[in-house]
N, C-alpha and C positions, 0 to 999 in steps of 0.2 A: 183759336181753333188752328192754325197752324205748328202750333206750339216751337216756336220759334226753331221753325224750319229753316237749312241759310239755301235761301233760293238768288241762282244768277240770270238775266236777265238783261237784254239790250234796248228791251222794247220796254220804255218807260207808265206805259197804256198796263201791260200788263203786272208791270212791279208795283204801283200806285194798288192793282186790286191782292198782292202778295202783301203788303205791307198790310193792307187794311185789314187782310184775313189772320196777322201775328207772324208774318214772314219775318223773316229776317234777309234784308237783302246785304249781297255783297256783292263787291267791283272785283272778284275776278272768277272765275269757273277753275281753282284749281282748288278752292279750298270751301266749294255749294257744296249741300249735299241733294241736290236738283239744278239742272245746267234747263232753262226753262227753255230756251232755244233751240233746243235738241231732241224734243219734245214731236210726239203725234198729238196732238189736242185740237181737234177741230171746234170750229166755233158756229151755235152759240151753244155753252155747256154748264149747264147746271152748278151751283156752289158745292152741292153733295160731291158730284163725282168728282171738279175741282180739288176738290178737299183730299178726298181718298185717292185719288189720284201721284196726287204731290207725296201725299202719306206713304204708299206704297212704291213712291222713284225715293224717297231721301232716304227709305230702306233700304235701300242695293241691294236687293235680294237678288237680280240677276244678275248681280257681278258676284255676288258670295257662291249660287249657284253656279257660276262659269267656274269661278275657285277649285272649288268641293265635289262640282259634277253633282250635284246633290245639294237643297236646301237645307244647312248646319245653324244648329241657335248655338250664339255664341255671345258672351258677357259685352255687356257696350263694348271699351274699350277694348277690347281686342277687335269686335266684329267694325269698327272706324280706324283703327293701325289698318286692318285688311282692304277695307277699301280707300282708301286714300294712299295705300301703297298701292295696290291698281289705277290708280287712276294717275299717280304721283311716285312713278319708278326712281330711286337715284337721289331720295332725298338726305339730307343728315338729321339729325335727331334732332336741334332745334327746332329744323323747318318741321319736322312730323308732329311733335311738340304743337306747333302752331297751327296745321293743317287740320286736331282734330280738337279745337279752340283750347290747351291749353298753353299760357304764359308759357316762351321759351325757355325762359333764363330763372324757369324753377326750379328747385335741387333736390329736387326729391325724382325717387327711378322707377314712379308708381310707369312709366310707359315700356322701359327697362325688363321690369318684371315682364310685365302682358307678352313683352316679346321672347321670356324664355320661356316664358308657360307655354304660349304657343306651335313653340320649338317645341320643347318637349314630350308637347302630346302628335304632333304632326314632324316632326322630326327635323332635323336642325339644316338645312340643306331648304325647309321654308319660306324663311323670310334669310334672306341672303345682306350681312354687314360687308360690302367689299370699301378700304378705304373711306372708310368710315360715312360712307350711303349706304340706303335702305332699302332692297326690293323684294318684293316678292318671289322668291325660289320655285321650286315643287312639292311638291308630297310626296 
């Protein structure tokens, strides 16, 4: 039902509900799609409303709107990179790969190519690399 959305919560009861709905529970808020402990959910809530809320939060549309000033549709990998760099500034390439769900030891240039394409579209200063760590710059 939640299609493997990564959720972080310290509440064991909510974690059981999320697991039953098909979510992946994470042990760190840094690599979660949704940090449920920060949510403004009030109970009781229907299963449908909870699912819709979590899917909306997992999309991180609020972060994309904050960065771009409006909602921008991006390829999935670019979207994940931007969201993870916003949530976790100053990460190296291995950490970034891990945060977006890739094996950090993989020797493909997929992430580097996605960053290159983002810089090509939004300017070289959009994603900065300082001493091997990446972060969101300016548009």
